[in-house]
N, C-alpha and C positions, 0 to 999 in steps of 0.2 A: 740487358740487348743485346750486347756485345757476345755474350754465350750463343744466343738465338744468329746472331749474324755471321759468327765465324763457323758456324755449323753450317748453316745454309750454303756459304759459299767456300766452304773447305773442296767441296770436289772441282770447282770452277778455279780454284786456286792452284790445285793439284794439275789439274791439265795444263793451265796458262805455264806452271812452272816448267813441264815435262816437254810441251813445244819448246819451252825460251830454250831448252838444251839439247831439244833436236838442231835446231839452226846451225848452231858450233861444231857438229858432231855428221861423222859419219853414217846416224841411224837411219831407220825407215822416216818415209816423208808420212809427217802430219795426214790423218784423216780428218781434219776438220773438228771442232767441238763434238757434235756429236759423236763423229766414229771413234772418235779418240774415249769419248765416255763407255761408249758401248763396248770398244776392242778390252776398256781397262777390268768394265765389271765380266765380260769373259772370258779373262785369261787370269782376273786374279783374283775376283770374286769383290761380291758388293760392297764390302766392307774395306777394301782395298781404297776408296774413294775419300777414307776422313786418313789416310797416312798423313802424320803431321798436323794435326788437329788438337792432340794434345800442348807440343811446345807454342802455336798459337793462340792456345787458350792463356797458356801461362806467359802468356807477354801482352796480350791485350787485355783481358779483366785486369788485372792490376793496374793498367794502365788505363782504363776507363774510370775506375772506384777513383783514380789519383784525379784525374781531369776533371770530374765530375765533383770533387769535396772539393777544388779551389776555385772552380768558377762558384758553388755555390757560398764560398768565404767572400771570393771580391766580389758579386753580388752583393753579400750584407754588408760590407764595408762600403761600395762606393752608395748606396743607401742610405746609409748611416752619414756620410760625408755630406750628401745633400740635403738628409735632413737640419743638418748642422747648419750648412751654409746658408738655407733659408730661414732658419731661426736668425742668426746673425745678421742675416739681411733685412727682416722683416724690423729689429731692432736697433737697426743704423736707421734705416727710414722712419720708424715711431720715435727717436730721440730726436731728430731732424728737423721733423714737422712741429714740435715742442715749444 
């Protein structure tokens, strides 16, 4: 999922980063999102939209894998904790009533 998301949003992130860099410099004024995308494709080619995708994937994909692994482990431990707690509560209630 992270691979697909990063691939889809890479052109938008590239334009956002370039627009942010233009603010502090004396560069050309931004043409807006669509104008900047069009200008980039016309001047640098289609694949220029994906400059910086590789480092983004190297950052995001391992992060997502670790995140989901930890989340699933936590959910499993939480489930075990709740089952143990219910067993203890049921045992205590049964012992108290007899």
